[in-house]
N, C-alpha and C positions, 0 to 999 in steps of 0.2 A: 715603183712596184716591180717585183721580180716576176719574170715569166719563165715557164718551164714547158718542155714537151710533155712530160709525165710528172704528175704529183701523186704520191702514194700517201694515203691517210692510214697510219698505223705501222709500227715497226716490229710486229710479231713475226712468226715464221712464214706467214704469207706475205706480209708487207715488205719486210726487209729484203727477202729474196726477189720479189717483184721489182723493187727499186734497183737492186744490183744487176738483174738481168736486163732491165730497160737501159741502164747506163752502158752495159756491155754492148748493147745493140746500137749505141751511138746517140741515144736520146739524152737531152739535158733533163736531169731527173732530180726531184726533191722528195724527201720522205718526212712527214710530219708525225710526231709522236709525243705524248705527254707522260710517258712512263718515268718514274723516279726510282732511285735505289731504296734499299730497306730503311736507311737513315732519313730519307726524304730530302736530302740536301744536294742531289746531283741527278741529272738525267740518266736513265738506264734503258737502253734499247733491248729488244728481244720479246716484248709482250708478256702475256701470262705464261706462255710455255717456258720461257727461259728464266723468268724472275720468280714466279710462284706456281709453276706447274710441272711440266714434263721433266726438266733437268733437275731441279732441287729434290723432287720426289724420288728420282732414281738414286741420287746421292744418299738420301736417308735410307732407302731400301738396302743399298749396299752396306752401309754402316751397320744396320740392324742385323743383316745376314751374317756379318763377321762376328758380331757379339753372340748371336745364337750359336754359330758354329763353334766358337771357343767354349761355350758352355756344354754343348751336346754332341759335337761331332769330332773334335780333335782327338779324344781318347782312342777312338777306333783306328786312328792313324798312328797310334803309338806316341802321341804328343800329350804330355802332362803339363798342365798349367796350374798356377796357384789360384787364389781367389780372383775371379773376373769381376771387374767393376765397370760400371757404365756411367758416362758423363754426357748427359743429354745436351748440355750447353756446348760442349766441345764438338759433338756431332753437328749441331746447328752452325757452329763457326766454320767447320769444314765445308758444309753445304754452301754457306754464304760466300766463301772464297771461290768456289767453283763458279757460282753465278756471276760474281764480279769479274772474273777472268773472261768468261764468255761474252758478257755484255760489252766489255772493252774490246773484244774481238770483232764484234759487229761494227763498232765505231771505226776500227782500223779498216775493215772491209769497205765501209762507206768512203773513207778517205782514199783508199787504193783505187776504187772504181769511180771516183769523182761524183759521188752522190751527195747532194746538199742536204744536211740533216737539220731540220727545224724543230725546236722544242715548243710544245704547246698543244692545245686542242684545236681541231679544225672544224669549221662549219661552212656550209654552202651559203654564198651571198647571192649569186646570179651568174649571168653570162655577159661577157664583153666581146662581141663578135664571135670568133672561133674559140675563145678561151673561157673556161669556167673560173669564176672568182671564189676564193676561199679566204675566210678570215682565220688567222692564227692567233689564239689567245694564250700568251705566255704569262700566266699569273697576273692577268689584268692589263698587260701591255699588248695591244692589238696591232697586227699588221695584216696586209692583204697580199696574197700571192695569186698568180694565175697559172692555170695549166690547161694545155690543149686536151690532154687525156687525164682523167682522174681515176685512180684505183682505190676503192674503199676496202680497207682490210682492218676493220676496227675490232674484229674478234668477238668474244663472248664474255659474259659475266656469270657468276654463280646464280642458279635459280633460287629465288627467295622462298622460304618456308613461312606461310602466313601465321603459323602458330607461335613463332618466336623471332626476335630480332638477332642478327649476327652482331656480337660485340667483340669477337676475337679475343675475349678474355676467358669466358666459360663456354660460350656458344661460338663455334669456329666454322669458318669456311675453309677452302683449300689453303689459303694463305696462312690463316691462323694455325691450321694443322701442321704446317711446315715449320713453325717457329716456336713450338713448345720447348721450353728449356728444362722442364721437369717431367718425369714420367707420371702420368695420372694413374692412380690405383685402379679406378674404374673409368673406362672410356666408352661412351656411346657413339654410334655412327648411324645417321639416318641415310640410307641408300646403299645398296650392295652393287653399285656399278664400279667402274674402273677406279675412281678416286676413293670411294669408300673402302674397297678391298685393299688397295695399296696402302692407304694410310692406316687402316685397321691392322694390316700385317706388320707395318713398321713398329707401331707401339705395342702390339701383342708380343713381338719378339723380345722387346726390351723390358717387359714386365707388366704391362697393363692387362687387366681383365677386360676384354673387348666384346661388346654386344653390338651386332649390326641389325638394324630394323629395316626391312624392305617391304614396300607396298605390294610389289608384284608377287603373285603366288608361284612364279617360275623363277628359278635362279639363273641369272645371266641369259635372259630370254633371247638376246641377239646372237648368242653363240650356239653352235651345234650342241644339242642336248646330251649326247653321249659324253662329250668332253665336259660340259657344264656339270653333269652329275658326278663325274670323276673328281672334278675340282671341289665340289661341295663336300665330298667325302674327305678329301685331304684337309681342307680348311677347318672343318668342324671336328672330325674324329682325331686327326693327328696333331693339328696345330692349336686346337682349343678355342677357335673363334666360335662365338655363339651367334648363329645367324637365324633370325626369325623372318619367315616369308609370309606374305599375305597379311601384313600388319596394317591396321587402321589407326592413325595417330589421333588422339582426342584432345590432349592438352599438354603443353610444355611450360614449366615454370623454372625460371633461372634466378638463383640466389647464391648462397654459398655453394650449393650443389645444384645440379640441373635435374629436375624431376620430369620424367616422361610417362604420361598415362596413355595406354594404347589397348587396342583389342586385337587378340590373336586371330589367326585364320580359323580357329575352332570356335570363335565367338567369346573367348574368355577375356575378361577385363583384367589388365595387369598394370603395375606401376614399377618403374625402374628408376634408380637414382644413380647419377654419374658425377664424377669430378669434372669431366669435360665432355662436351657433346660436339661432334663434327656433323655439319649438315652438308651432304653431298648428293643432292637429288637432281643433278644435271645442270646444264648451262643454257643460257638464253642469249640471243644475238644482241650485240651492243651497238645500238644506233643513237644512244643518248648524246645530244648536243650537236648532231650533224646538221640540224635544220633542214632535214630531208623534205618536210612538208612544203617549205617555202619555194623549192624548185620542182616539186612534183615527183620526187624520187619514190618509186612504188615499193611498198612493203606488203607482205601478206598478213593474214590474221594472227600469225604467231610472232610477228615482228621481224621476220627475215626479209632482207632486200630481195626483190624478185629479179631473177636473172634467167637468161636462156642457157642453152647447153654450152655456150662459149663464154659465159660470165658477163655478158652484156646486160646492162640494166635497161629500163625504158627510156633513159636519157641518152642522147648521142654522145659518144666518147666518154661515158661514165661506166666503169666496170666495178664489179664487187667480187670478192673472193673469200675463202676460208669459212670461219665459223659464222660469219654474218649472212651467209647464203645457204641454200639447201645442200644436203649431202652430209656425210659424216663429219663430226667436229673433231678432226684429227690434224695435228700440226703438219704431217707430211702431205696430207691432201691440200692444205692451204698453200704450202710451198710450191707444189707442182702446179696448182692453179695460178699462182703468181708468175711462174716461169711461162706458162701457156699464154696468159694475157699479155705479158710483155712481148712475146713473140707474135701474137696476133696483131698487136699494134704495129709491129714491123712488117706485117703482110705475110707472115709465115703461117703454116697450117699444122700446129702441134696437135697431139692426140692425148686425151686423158680418159681412161676407162675406170669408172667408179667400181666396177665389179672386180677389179684387180688391185684395189687398195687394201693393204693388210691392216689388221687390227691386232693389238698386243695389250695384254695385261701383265704387268711386271711383278706378279706375286711369286711365291716359291712353292710349287713349280710355276713357271710362266705359262701363259695361255696365249695362243696366237692362231689367227685364221685368215683365210682369203677365199672369196667366192661364195657359193651357195652352201647353206647347211642342208643336212639330210631332211629336216622338217620343211624347208622351203621347196626342195625338189619334189617331195611328196605332195605338197599343196598345189604345186604347179603342174602336177601330172607328168613329170619328166621321168622317163625310165633310166635308171642308173644302176651302177654296180659300185661296190666299195671294197677297200682293203684297209686293214688296220695292222699296226705293229706296235709293240711296247718297248719301253726303255729297260725293262727289268732284266733282259738277257744281253743288253748291249755292254760290251767291255769297257768302252770309254765312260759311259754313264756310271757303271759300277766303280770304276777307278775314282770318279769324282764324288762318289757317295751320294749320287742323285739318280738312282736307278728306279724312277717311277714316272709314269706318264704314258701317253699314247699318241701316235700319229695316225690320222685317218685321211684317206684320199678317196674322193668321189669322182666317178667318171661316167660319161655318157654310155649307156648300155650298148649302143650300136656303133658309135664312132670311136669310143674310148677316149675322147677329148676330156681333159681334166675340167671338172666343174667346180670343185671346192677342195681345199686342203685345211685340215683342222688339227691342232696340236695342243697338248699339254705336256710339259716336261722341262728338262734343263736347257736353257739357252734357245728355246724355240722362237724367241724374238729374232734371232739370227737365222735359224733354219727355215723360217717361213718364206724367206726371199726366194728359195728354190721353187716353191709353189707359185709365187708371184711371177717369176720369170717364165716358168713353164706355161702358165695361163696366158701371159702376154703374147707368147709365141705359139699359142694354140697347141701346146704339146699334148700328147696322149699319155696315159699312165705307163704304157710300154716304153715311151721315150725316156721317162725317168728310170724305169726298170733296167733299160739297156745302158745307162750311163754308169761308168765306173766311179764308185764312191770310195774315197780313201779309207783305209782301215788302220787302226781303230778310230772311228769318229762317231759323233752323235748323228751325223747325216745318214749313217747306214740304216737308221730306223725309218727315215723317209724312203730310202731305196727299198727296204723290206716291205713297207706299206704299199708301194707301187707294184711290187711283185705279187702281193696278196690280192690286188684287184683282179688279177688273172688266175688267182688260186694256185700260185706257184711260189709261195714264200719258202725261203731256204732255211730260216732259223726259227720258224714258229709254226 
């Protein structure tokens, strides 16, 4: 029986990072994962994020943006092209190649850092002295390993919709949406969150007529509503996405077509027929098969493993990180929790502040934010001031042909400390880091305003928003 100092269950962005960091700190480390490649004939590390989530979706978004630009934007640059054709299968092939390369990269990193990679599903058996026993099931072949510390990083799975089963033929989850090899004429999406908007954007750009049905009466309720309203305008008026808010689903029937019967926010009964339907109504923690009940591992009423502020569970030396615990379901949050837990096991005192974890939606324009929204500050009774600046007059944005969007900075009315940064515009997934770093170091809006920003760059809009907090904007 193999014994390890640290055993990580799950090789997603939380698990594989936790395993690598633990190994770097001198622990004998193993990582157990049951992920397989698209063909189903070989292990594939990286979890949902790398295989059927973050990475492949960004590959498709980039491909669809190129196709859209060739059709609509090149002429303004003096570039004339002939008939532009789109090959969905080729786009998927490119995406698959990126995934394969990166999953292989994790395998290399495990070898480099001397992490033992075990294929299979893991479940708790019990304790043997100071060690936890885990059964590893490799397609029916079972072995037992022991770990002094266990890190559960089993991630999440798509939230099911009771009205219809996912078959990934006509009714798709995120995985099915990433593997369409033909462009559906009419595409329905249930859910206007990150996955719904990104996948809707991909297939809309390449020719689908996309309708998004959202239960919430508020668009992007988690985002600052000034930014959300601007985004809604771009998506619906300019890009042609049809987004219905406040929808109540009544019946879904899947046959040659998928028929959705729903009631609108105004109480009107409607029926829509789609060639394909993507269900993207969120994700739920994945604890299936862990045998958590046998060892008393505590879960809450929503299925999340209960942890304290340092990711400790109710069991000694058992930790949990990422989507399977409280907090935002974000790959970078999981990775940082993985690093922090490995370092805590080593006796270090790492720090992770949920308030400075950035959020990004990779639509066009992109949306990103960190910290409090204006609505949250009002609800909490916090006195604040704000500054905004747009990309419309930014030289770099104009040169890119992407001169739309806004940067908004919220700061404490008395101390000027930055409380939130919210953006919609080109490459704001990169620009938001300035807000994250500023908040981590308790910067004021004046600190950002006093920093020299290179010209011409998109970052000048952040600088201008910081100046606007103190009502001294120079270009607006």
